[in-house]
N, C-alpha and C positions, 0 to 999 in steps of 0.2 A: 383611507382615503383610497388604499388598495386592495380593491378588491378582489385580487387572484389570493394574497396570500389570505383574506378572511374566509376564503373557499378550502383552503385546504388546511388553516391553522384556529380559525377564528367562527366568528358566527356568522353566517352566509343565509342565514333567515331573517336579516333588514330589509326593510323597506328598499332601501336607495339600492341595496344589491339587486333585488327583488327586479327595479328600472332595466338594468340592465339584456334582462332576457328576455323580456314582452317579446321580442319579435321573432324568436326562436320556436317553431314549433318539433314534429318529431321527427328522427336524426340524426347524420353526424355532421357539423360543423367546426371548418375552421376555427380555433378559438385563439385567445392574443400572439402574441408575438415578436420576442426582442431581442437584435445582435449588440455586442456591449466587445470595443475594441480598447486596447490599452496604447496608448499613445501620449510616450511622456509622459508628464505627470496632469495625461487630460482622461475624460473616457469620454470616446466616438461613438454614440448610438443610435441604432434604427432600431424602429417597432410600428406593428401596427395602429390603428386608432384606438384601440384598447387602451393604451399607454400615456393619455395624453393626459390624462388629470396626475397620472403617479409621477409623471417626467416633470412636469410644472412645479408638481407641488418639492419633487428634490429638487429643482434648482434654487428655488426663492428658499427652503431650507438650509442648501447649502452656501448659499451664495451671499454676500451680508452690504446691500448698498440699493442703488435708482436701478432701475432696468426699466429699459424702453418698450413697453410694450403694444400691441396691436392685433386683432384680432375681435372675435364674439364670444359671447358665453350665451349660453342656451341654458334657462332654468326654468326648473317651473312654480319655481317664486316668484311676486313681480320686489325687483332689485334695487331699482333705477337712483333711488336715494342713496342706499348702502355702496353704491357703484358709484357713487359721484364724494361722500363723504371719504374716500381714498384717494382722489384727487386724481380719477381717470375716469378722464371725455366721454362721452357718450356721443359717437357721430348718428347711429339711427336707432332708432328703437321700434318693437313691434312686436306681434303675436299672431301663432296659429295652431289653429289642435293640441291647446290649453299650453302652451310652451310659450316663454317670453325670450327673444330673441333681441340681443344687444349686441350693436359692433363697435368699438372701442377702441381708445385711442392714447395715448398718454406716457409720463414718468413717474413707476409707483416705486417708494420705497420696498423692498422685499419683504419685509415681515408685514405689511399691511398685505399684501400680494399673500403670503400665507398663512391671512387670516382670509382671505378670501377662496384659498383653496379650503378650507376645512368648514366650512360655513356652506361651499356648495358640491360637494363628495358627491351629490347625488347629481350635479348637472354636468354639465361639456364645458372646458374652457378651450375652444378653439383658438389660441393665444401666441401668437410669436414672441418670444422674449428675448432680449438680449443687451450683456453687461459685459463688463470688462475679459474675455475672454470667452466668453461661457454664453448659450443660445438654447433656443428652442426653437424648430420651425417645422408648421403642420400644414395641411393642406385645406384650404378654403369651407370645403367641404364634407361631412361626413358621410364613409359607403351607403352605396344606398344597402338592404338584405337582400343575402344571398349572393353577394357579389365577391368575385373573388379578391385576397387577402391582401390587403395592397402593404408591403411590410418596411415601407418606406413611405409609407402616412407620414410618418415626426422623422426629426433629423435632429439632435442636441449632444451639444460638446460643453461636457460637467469636468471641474477638478475633479481629480481623486479623492475620497472621504471616505471612508468607511460604513458611513450610515447608508450610503448609495446601492454597494454591495450588502449590505444587513437587508435590503428591504426587497434587493433585488431577486436576490438571490438567496431568497430566506431559507432553504431547506438543504442549503449543502455548503461546505467550509471552502471560501475560495478564496487564493493566495493570491500564490502566484497564477497569470494568465494572460497571455494571451486575444485569444476570442471567447467568449460564452455568446452562445444562441438556444432563445429558451421557447419553448413552442407548447402550447397546450390543444386539444382538441376536444369537444363536448359530443356525449352521446345524449340524446336527451329520447328515453324509452316511453314516459306516459306523461298525460297531461289532465292534470287533476284541479277541476274547475268544482269550487263552493256549489253544494247540493241548490242554496235557496237564488244562486243566480241562473235567471231566466232571461237576460239580455245577449247577446252573442255578441258584440262589440267588449261589453263589459267585463263578458267571459274571458276575456282572452288576456284583458289587463288583468284581472285578477288570481286566474292561474297560478300556479303551481307547477316547474317545470322537474321531473324525476328521472334521474339519468348515472352521470358518471361525467367527468371530467381528468382526461389525462397528459401528464405535463412530463416534459421531455428536457433535460437540461444538459446539454451537450460543452463540458469544454475544455479546450484544446482536444477534439478528436474522440474524449472521453462520457460516457453516454451516464446519465444518471436518470430514471423515470421513474414514476411514480403517479396513483391512480388513487380518485376520492370519492366517494359518493358525492351526486350532485344533487340537490331537492331544495329549489329557487324560486 
């Protein structure tokens, strides 16, 4: 689910990760951003759109009970039957450019939602979630490619849990802190198109992006930076 962690520590050559980079051409781009503040027993988080699925998954994994759900699901698969099996109502459904979209609303157990997030890790879950003292709010539409990074696209309140920091700050040892800021920069140096591909629109989808990703983690002013090769 956490494609950022996969870029640095796992297998980045997975199709669901590749799909996230189709919109990028050559150049340098602002990547994922997140801010985490400790407030009493809770974490107050704001982030760019890149963290939508990651924060949703963390919320449903660390909260036990019923959550109110409202928003949209974007998927390359037709999943209306599956959505209905978890008691999530479909308000409106459609399809555009090969992407199925579902506007949904309901009250769903956190365990069922965890399965939904896991199943659709290659999709986008633009879902507002709310439970007792916790919640995730996201904007209704994804940013347009090339637009300025919106660092308040997602706002989230989670109860403190070691799993959250272990997932978001996977490369640093975090104990006590007031605020953590994490940002990423992508540099795409080369677009590698399959030799046998003659269709221009298909070439864009199938092409691999080669370059680097730089990660900056600032914990109460202390900066930790790393860089990895990128081939997605």
